[in-house]
Structure formats: C-alpha cells, structure tokens
C-alpha positions in Angstrom: 3.1 6.5 14.7 0.0 8.4 13.5 -3.4 7.0 14.3 -6.5 6.9 12.0 -9.7 5.6 13.5 -12.4 3.6 11.7 -15.8 5.2 11.1 -19.3 4.4 9.8 -19.9 5.0 6.0 -22.7 7.3 6.9 -20.2 9.7 8.5 -18.3 10.2 5.2 -21.4 11.6 3.5 -21.1 14.6 5.8 -17.4 15.3 5.4 -16.1 18.3 3.6 -12.8 18.0 1.6 -10.5 18.7 4.6 -12.3 16.1 6.7 -12.1 13.5 3.9 -8.4 14.1 3.7 -7.9 14.0 7.4 -9.7 10.6 7.8 -8.6 8.8 4.6 -5.5 10.4 3.2 -1.8 10.4 4.3 0.0 13.3 2.6 3.6 12.7 3.8 4.9 9.2 3.5 8.7 9.8 3.4 10.9 12.0 5.5 14.7 11.9 5.5 16.1 9.6 8.2 12.7 9.0 9.7 10.2 6.1 10.0 6.8 7.6 9.1 4.0 5.1 9.9 0.2 5.3 10.1 -1.8 2.9 12.3 -5.3 2.5 10.8 -7.9 0.9 13.0 -9.5 -0.4 9.8 -8.4 -4.0 10.2 -5.4 -2.7 12.1 -3.1 -2.3 9.1 0.1 -0.3 9.6 1.6 1.4 6.5 4.1 4.1 5.7 7.6 5.0 4.5 11.1 4.5 5.8 13.8 6.7 4.2 17.3 6.2 5.5 19.7 8.8 4.2 22.6 9.3 6.5 21.9 6.7 9.1 20.3 3.3 9.5 16.7 3.1 10.8 15.4 0.4 13.0 11.7 -0.6 13.1 10.6 -0.2 16.7 7.3 -1.1 18.4 5.6 1.8 20.1 3.2 1.9 23.0 0.2 1.8 20.6 1.2 -1.7 19.6 1.5 -3.2 23.1 4.3 -5.6 22.2 8.0 -5.9 22.8 9.0 -5.8 19.1 7.3 -4.8 15.9 6.7 -8.2 14.3 5.9 -10.1 17.5 2.3 -10.5 16.4 2.5 -9.2 12.8 3.8 -9.9 9.3 5.1 -7.3 6.8 5.6 -6.5 3.2 8.2 -4.1 1.9 8.7 -2.6 -1.6 11.6 -0.3 -2.3 10.5 2.7 -4.5 13.8 4.6 -4.3 17.5 3.9 -4.8 19.3 0.7 -3.8 18.9 -0.2 -0.2 19.5 -3.0 2.3 17.1 -4.6 4.8 18.7 -6.5 7.7 16.5 -9.1 9.4 17.9 -10.5 12.6 21.4 -9.9 11.1 20.7 -11.3 7.6 20.9 -8.7 4.9 18.9 -8.4 1.7 19.7 -5.9 -1.0 16.7 -4.3 -2.7 16.8 -2.4 -5.9 14.0 -0.2 -7.1 10.7 -2.1 -7.1 12.2 -5.1 -5.4 10.2 -6.4 -2.4 10.3 -8.5 0.7 7.9 -10.6 2.7 8.9 -10.7 6.4 7.1 -13.1 8.6 5.9 -13.0 12.2 8.6 -13.4 14.9 11.5 -11.6 13.3 12.9 -9.1 15.9 15.5 -6.8 14.6 14.5 -5.1 11.3 17.0 -2.4 10.1 16.8 -0.3 7.0 19.7 1.5 5.3 20.6 3.0 1.9 23.5 1.9 -0.3 24.1 5.5 -1.5 23.0 8.5 0.5 22.9 10.6 -2.7 20.2 8.3 -4.0 18.5 7.0 -0.9 16.2 4.0 -0.7 12.5 4.6 0.0 11.0 1.5 1.7 7.2 1.5 1.6 5.7 -1.0 4.1 2.4 -2.7 4.9 2.1 -4.7 8.1 -1.0 -6.6 9.4 -1.7 -8.9 12.3 -0.5 -12.5 11.9 -1.2 -15.8 13.7 1.5 -18.0 12.1 5.1 -17.7 11.2 6.1 -17.9 7.5 9.5 -17.7 6.0 11.0 -14.4 4.8 11.0 -14.2 1.0 12.8 -11.7 -1.3 10.6 -10.8 -4.3 12.3 -9.0 -7.1 9.8 -7.5 -9.6 10.9 -10.2 -12.0 9.7 -12.8 -9.6 6.4 -11.1 -8.9 3.4 -12.6 -10.6 2.4 -10.3 -13.5 -1.3 -10.0 -14.5 -2.0 -7.9 -17.6 -5.4 -6.2 -17.7 -7.3 -3.5 -19.5 -7.2 -2.0 -23.0 -6.1 1.1 -24.8 -9.7 1.8 -25.8 -10.8 2.0 -22.1 -7.7 3.9 -21.0 -6.8 1.2 -18.4 -4.0 -0.9 -19.9 -1.9 -2.0 -17.0 0.1 -4.8 -15.4 -0.7 -5.9 -11.9 2.4 -7.3 -10.2 1.5 -9.6 -7.3 4.3 -9.7 -4.7 2.8 -11.0 -1.4 0.2 -13.3 -2.9 -0.5 -17.1 -2.7 1.0 -17.4 -6.3 4.3 -16.1 -5.0 4.8 -16.7 -1.3 2.9 -17.7 1.9 1.4 -15.2 4.3 -1.3 -15.1 6.9 -3.6 -12.4 5.6 -1.4 -9.8 3.8 -1.8 -9.2 0.1 0.5 -6.7 -1.5 1.7 -5.7 -5.0 2.0 -2.9 -7.4 0.3 -1.8 -10.6 1.9 0.0 -13.5 -0.3 1.9 -16.0 1.0 2.1 -19.5 1.4 5.5 -21.3 -1.9 6.7 -22.5 -3.8 4.9 -19.7 -5.3 6.7 -16.8 -7.9 4.5 -15.0 -6.7 2.0 -12.4 -10.1 0.2 -12.5 -13.5 1.1 -14.0 -16.2 -0.2 -13.7 -15.3 0.0 -10.0 -15.8 -2.5 -7.2 -15.9 -3.0 -3.5 -14.7 -6.0 -1.5 -16.6 -6.2 1.8 -14.3 -8.8 3.1 -11.0 -6.9 2.8 -9.8 -3.3 3.2 -7.1 -1.7 1.1 -4.5 0.9 1.2 -3.3 2.7 -2.0 0.1 4.3 -2.3 0.6 6.4 -5.5 4.1 7.1 -6.8 6.3 7.4 -9.9 4.3 10.5 -10.8 5.5 13.8 -12.3 5.4 17.0 -10.3 2.1 18.2 -11.9 0.5 14.8 -12.3 -2.6 14.2 -10.1 -4.8 11.2 -9.5 -8.5 11.7 -8.7 -9.1 8.9 -6.3 -12.8 7.9 -6.0 -14.1 6.6 -2.8 -17.4 6.3 -0.8 -20.4 4.1 -1.1 -21.4 3.4 -4.8 -24.5 5.7 -4.5 -22.6 8.4 -2.4 -19.2 8.8 -4.1 -16.6 11.3 -3.0 -13.1 12.1 -4.4 -9.6 13.0 -3.2 -6.9 14.7 -5.3 -3.6 12.8 -4.8 -0.1 13.8 -5.8 3.1 11.8 -5.9 4.0 9.6 -2.9 0.7 10.0 -1.0 -1.6 7.2 0.3 -5.3 6.5 0.7 -7.0 4.3 3.2 -9.9 2.5 1.5 -12.4 0.8 3.9 -14.1 -2.4 2.7 -17.4 -0.5 2.1 -15.8 2.0 -0.2 -15.4 1.8 -4.0 -11.9 1.4 -5.3 -11.1 3.4 -8.4 -9.1 6.4 -9.7 -8.1 8.3 -12.8 -4.9 10.2 -13.4 -3.9 13.2 -15.5 -1.2 10.9 -16.8 -0.1 7.3 -16.2 1.2 6.4 -12.8 2.1 3.5 -10.5 0.6 2.5 -7.2 1.2 -0.1 -4.5 -1.9 -1.8 -3.1 -2.0 -3.7 0.2 -5.0 -5.6 1.5 -6.0 -7.5 4.6 -9.2 -9.1 5.9 -11.1 -12.3 5.8 -9.4 -14.1 2.8 -6.6 -13.9 0.2 -8.7 -14.5 -2.8 -7.6 -11.7 -5.1 -10.7 -12.0 -7.3 -13.2 -11.9 -4.4 -14.7 -8.5 -5.2 -18.2 -7.1 -5.9 -18.5 -5.3 -9.2 -20.5 -2.1 -9.3 -22.6 -1.4 -12.4 -22.2 2.0 -14.1 -25.9 2.6 -13.5 -25.5 2.3 -9.8 -22.8 5.0 -9.4 -23.9 8.4 -8.1 
C-alpha cells in the first residue's frame, strides 16, 4: 500500500513536474501476481490494480487501515480491464469479462481475484472508500451500466459515460464509479472544465496505444498545471482542482468519486475566460 498525503492548493503552485507527478500521479497500476494499491488521504480513497496471472490474489487489510479485513469499514467498486477473470466474495464467485464491473458492499470478508486464462490475465481496477452501511453486492456488466451520451464531433468530445456504481444502477454509501469511452476523432474528456468542491475524483486512463498520451489538466482554474499520462496510469484529482484532459488520440478512462453526495451533476462549471 502506497500512501499519498493531502495538501493545500497553494502548494501545487510551487511544484515542478517531478513533484506534481509524485503527489498526484500513479505510474504503475498493474504488476504480475501483485496487488498494487494507493491510499490517498484525500477523502481516504484507495485505488489500484490487481493482476492475478499464475496465482489467486486475496485482498488483505494492512496496518495503515487499522481493521481486521479490507471491507470491514469500506465499500468497493471493481472493473475488469483485462482478460476474463473471477472474483470470489466470501466463497461466491462472479465471472467478469472485459469492462464488466462489481459493487461489493461493506462487511464482506474474503475477496479473492483470479484469472481464467494466465495467457490473457484479468486486470481488476478497484476504487474503495469508507462506508457506514451495508449494501448488497451487484454484478454490473457494461450492458447493464447506465449510458449517457455527451459531446459532439465539432468540439472533439463525443463520448459515452457508462455509470456503474451510481444511484441509477445500484445502491452505495458514497462511491460513484464508471468509465467513459471517447469515440474516434474525439480527444477532450470535458471542456469547458469544472470543479466539484464536494467530491474528489481519481482518473485511470487505459485502452491507449503505446504512443498515445493524455495531457491531464489540473490545478485551480487560475493556476492550471498539466501531467502527461500514458496507458494504465492514474491521477488523483482533489476537489479544488479542475477536471479535464485532451489526448493525442481517443482513449478510455475510469472515474471514481467520493465525498459529500452522489449527485453526478453537482459540479461547478468554469468559464473559458477564467482559465489561466
């Protein structure tokens, strides 16, 4: 478990590129037969990748969590971005194909991940946040996620937002999670950009070609910064930061949010004249 600590927005104004990446970016999400997780002190979200190849991997609670098992006081969302895999929850198995997801509620103890075919291993990307109530586990295939089509070819942001862990799909305490697929010819995930002071967000970029890059924009609207992101890397986006990015080609990303509410449209739009 890697730790990332929260900081004041004024601090980021003084960071160079290496410091920005150190505080806000996670460059390695998946490693063979390992659980790679990051504990962010921004709303205490845990995110990362689980890639079982030759063995099954169990989700364990470390000392930094202060509990007996991982979901003792948490809930979790899972989306598989690799080959077919299986998630066992207290002995009950769910098979997940590529882009299938799961919501796993508070109180489930034994969470085990494995791949159906070691030659094409599953890649389970997870978001976990504190929870105060138990909700039932729900399997969410991409066909069962709630699709929201947005954008236009003329503005280079035609995309479909698939809501997985969302009130329109399943109950959760505070976690919101889903993925956005940009259509060919589109590059912006959102512009004009926005903030949402009441929720933080983590972006995980994937399904990108080797040479594709996303310029992820962050920072306060009048003090913007950027990070260059390649395939299967993640960005921590605090509530005070803008949320936006543009790619050298189309791409897909998983978004996960937690905070004061689950109102997906609760955001503060930033005018183009404000950006600096």
